[in-house]
C-alpha positions in Angstrom: 0.1 0.1 0.0 1.5 3.7 -1.0 1.0 6.2 2.1 -1.7 7.8 1.8 -2.1 10.9 4.6 -4.5 10.4 7.1 -8.1 12.4 6.6 -10.2 13.4 9.3 -13.6 14.8 10.3 -14.4 17.2 13.1 -18.1 17.0 14.3 -19.8 19.5 15.4 -22.9 19.6 17.6 -25.9 20.8 16.2 -26.4 23.4 19.3 -22.7 25.0 18.7 -23.6 26.7 15.1 -20.8 29.3 16.1 -18.2 26.5 17.1 -18.9 25.3 13.7 -18.3 28.1 11.9 -15.1 28.8 13.6 -13.9 25.5 13.4 -14.6 25.4 9.8 -12.6 28.5 8.8 -9.7 27.4 11.0 -9.7 24.3 9.1 -10.2 26.0 5.8 -6.8 25.7 4.4 -6.3 22.0 5.2 -7.5 19.8 2.8 -7.3 16.4 5.2 -9.9 18.0 7.4 -13.6 18.5 7.0 -15.6 20.2 9.5 -19.3 19.4 9.8 -22.3 19.9 11.9 -24.0 16.7 13.3 -27.1 16.1 11.1 -28.8 13.8 13.1 -32.1 14.9 14.7 -32.5 11.7 16.9 -31.3 9.2 18.9 -30.4 6.2 16.6 -32.1 3.8 18.9 -35.6 4.7 17.8 -34.8 3.6 14.2 -35.8 0.2 13.8 -33.1 -2.2 12.2 -33.2 -5.9 12.0 -32.1 -7.6 15.3 -30.0 -10.6 13.9 -27.2 -7.7 12.7 -24.5 -7.7 14.9 -23.8 -3.4 15.7 -22.3 -3.8 19.2 -18.6 -2.6 17.9 -20.8 0.1 15.7 -23.2 0.6 18.3 -20.4 1.0 20.9 -18.3 3.5 18.6 -21.5 5.6 17.9 -22.1 5.7 22.0 -18.8 7.0 22.2 -18.9 10.1 19.6 -22.5 10.8 21.1 -21.3 11.1 24.7 -18.3 13.4 23.3 -20.8 15.5 21.6 -22.6 15.9 24.8 -19.7 16.7 26.7 -17.4 19.0 24.6 -19.6 20.0 21.7 -17.4 18.5 18.9 -15.5 15.1 18.5 -12.8 14.0 15.6 -13.0 11.0 14.0 -10.7 9.2 11.2 -12.0 8.8 7.7 -12.1 5.7 5.9 
């Protein structure tokens, strides 16, 4: 594999539009960083999903992201 530069996604809580704008401007010159506003309107657990799908690892990661959004109002994840 070649050495590709890692890229990152900064997710800012919906309730922090000013922080979102500030971070977006701050990282505007960095191609490997994207800043987005959290688009989710309600918690994922309200969605109806098949029970037989094993989603535990993905759910754990989402819970960590949601907790950080609540505590810090932003979170950074590595893009794949």
